[in-house]
C-alpha positions in Angstrom: 0.0 0.0 0.0 1.5 3.3 -1.0 1.3 6.5 1.2 -1.7 7.9 -0.7 -3.7 4.7 -0.2 -2.6 4.6 3.4 -3.9 8.2 3.9 -7.2 7.2 2.3 -7.4 4.1 4.6 -6.9 6.2 7.7 -9.5 8.8 6.5 -12.0 6.0 5.9 -12.1 5.7 9.7 -13.0 9.4 10.1 -11.9 12.9 9.4 -8.4 13.7 10.6 -5.7 16.4 10.4 -2.3 15.6 8.8 -0.9 15.3 12.3 -3.6 12.8 13.4 -3.0 10.8 10.2 0.7 10.7 10.8 0.3 9.7 14.4 -2.1 6.8 13.5 0.3 5.6 10.8 3.2 5.7 13.3 1.3 4.0 16.1 -0.7 1.4 14.2 0.3 0.8 10.6 4.1 1.0 11.1 3.9 -2.2 13.2 3.1 -4.2 10.1 4.1 -2.0 7.1 7.1 -0.1 5.9 5.8 3.5 6.1 7.4 6.8 5.5 5.4 9.2 7.6 7.4 12.1 6.1 5.5 11.6 2.8 2.0 12.0 4.4 1.6 15.7 3.9 2.7 15.6 0.3 0.3 12.7 -0.3 -2.6 14.6 1.3 -1.9 17.6 -0.9 -2.0 15.3 -4.0 -5.2 13.6 -2.8 -6.8 17.0 -2.4 -5.7 18.1 -5.8 -7.1 14.9 -7.3 -10.5 15.4 -5.7 -10.2 12.3 -3.5 -10.3 14.2 -0.2 -11.5 17.6 0.8 -9.5 19.9 3.1 -10.9 22.5 5.4 -9.0 24.9 7.6 -10.0 24.8 11.3 -8.9 27.9 13.3 -7.4 27.1 16.7 -6.9 29.6 19.5 -3.3 30.3 20.4 -2.0 27.8 17.8 -1.7 27.7 14.1 -4.8 26.7 12.1 -5.0 23.1 11.3 -6.2 21.4 8.1 -8.7 18.6 8.5 -9.2 16.1 5.7 -12.4 14.3 4.8 -12.6 11.2 2.5 -14.8 11.9 -0.5 -16.7 9.2 -2.5 -14.0 9.1 -5.3 -11.4 8.6 -2.6 -13.3 5.7 -1.1 -13.5 4.2 -4.6 -9.8 4.7 -5.1 -9.1 3.1 -1.7 -11.3 0.1 -2.7 -9.5 -0.2 -6.0 -6.1 -0.2 -4.3 -7.3 -2.8 -1.8 -8.7 -5.0 -4.6 -5.3 -4.8 -6.5 -3.5 -6.1 -3.4 -2.6 -9.8 -3.3 -2.9 -9.7 0.5 0.4 -11.4 1.0 1.7 -11.6 4.6 5.4 -10.8 4.8 7.5 -10.7 7.9 10.1 -8.0 8.0 11.8 -8.4 11.3 15.3 -7.6 12.7 14.4 -10.2 15.4 14.1 -12.9 12.8 17.4 -12.0 11.2 19.2 -11.9 14.6 17.7 -15.3 15.5 18.8 -16.8 12.1 22.4 -15.8 12.9 22.2 -16.3 16.7 25.3 -18.4 16.7 27.3 -15.3 15.8 26.0 -13.3 18.8 26.8 -13.5 22.5 24.0 -15.0 24.6 23.7 -11.7 26.5 22.7 -9.9 23.3 20.2 -12.6 22.5 18.8 -12.5 26.0 18.4 -8.7 25.8 16.7 -8.9 22.4 14.3 -11.6 23.5 13.5 -9.8 26.8 12.7 -6.7 24.8 10.5 -8.7 22.4 8.5 -10.1 25.3 8.1 -6.5 26.7 7.0 -5.3 23.2 4.5 -8.1 23.0 3.1 -7.3 26.4 2.7 -3.7 25.3 0.9 -4.7 22.1 -1.4 -7.0 24.1 -2.2 -4.1 26.4 -2.9 -1.8 23.5 -5.2 -4.4 21.9 -7.1 -4.9 25.2 -7.5 -1.1 25.6 -8.8 -0.7 22.1 -12.3 -1.5 23.3 -15.0 -2.0 20.8 -14.2 -1.5 17.2 -17.0 -1.0 14.7 -15.7 -2.6 11.5 -16.0 -6.4 11.2 -12.5 -6.5 9.7 -11.0 -4.6 12.6 -12.7 -7.0 15.1 -11.4 -10.0 13.2 -7.9 -8.5 13.0 -8.0 -7.7 16.7 -8.9 -11.2 17.6 -6.2 -12.6 15.2 -3.6 -10.2 16.7 -4.5 -11.3 20.2 -4.2 -15.0 19.4 -0.8 -14.4 17.6 0.5 -12.2 20.4 -0.5 -14.7 23.1 1.0 -17.6 21.1 4.3 -15.8 20.6 4.4 -14.8 24.3 3.7 -18.4 25.4 6.4 -19.7 23.0 9.0 -17.3 24.2 8.3 -17.8 27.9 8.5 -21.6 27.4 11.6 -21.6 25.2 13.9 -18.6 25.7 15.8 -20.0 28.7 16.4 -23.4 27.0 17.5 -21.6 23.8 19.9 -19.4 25.7 21.4 -22.4 27.6 21.8 -24.2 24.2 23.6 -21.1 22.8 25.9 -20.9 25.8 26.8 -24.6 25.5 27.4 -24.2 21.8 29.7 -21.3 22.4 31.6 -23.3 25.0 32.0 -26.2 22.7 33.3 -23.9 19.9 35.8 -22.4 22.2 37.1 -25.8 23.5 38.3 -27.4 20.3 40.1 -24.1 19.3 41.9 -24.0 22.7 42.8 -27.7 22.3 44.0 -27.2 18.8 46.2 -24.2 19.9 47.6 -26.1 22.9 49.2 -28.7 20.6 50.6 -26.2 18.2 53.8 -24.3 18.0 51.9 -21.0 18.7 51.8 -21.6 22.5 
């Protein structure tokens, strides 16, 4: 989904200023999409010029005026067309996955810190989902339930397996160090 379609998607949930759209993108969509929040204002300007959204200036006391955007019917149609064109693939883009793939190159302390941080992140995500209350769209409700199940499953897996994994990594590191020490002990280097 490009930045323009993402802005349309946020506006499909209700009128919003550029700042509010950017905040929602950063807080919600950036968890599962590569998003450049810096392009939001340019995208909103283009959407307004294309007649897909309308912009109205709202005066604020003691602060600069803000522009609030409203999704228009052509914008809703453009959003629907963008969603229809999507294959709906589910991709994982994760530094955690990369670190775990090459865990043997990292000290166990680094792995422990990364996994402890992941558990804390999952607990935060779970709290946010629980606090989201009632959502009106069926897709949002379905996604919230799916996210809850996935989060709980990952938390349970990590809690059950992290200590054993770290122990295994520590043993592997010790085993790698021993043959090298034995090899050097019999050589002319020592």
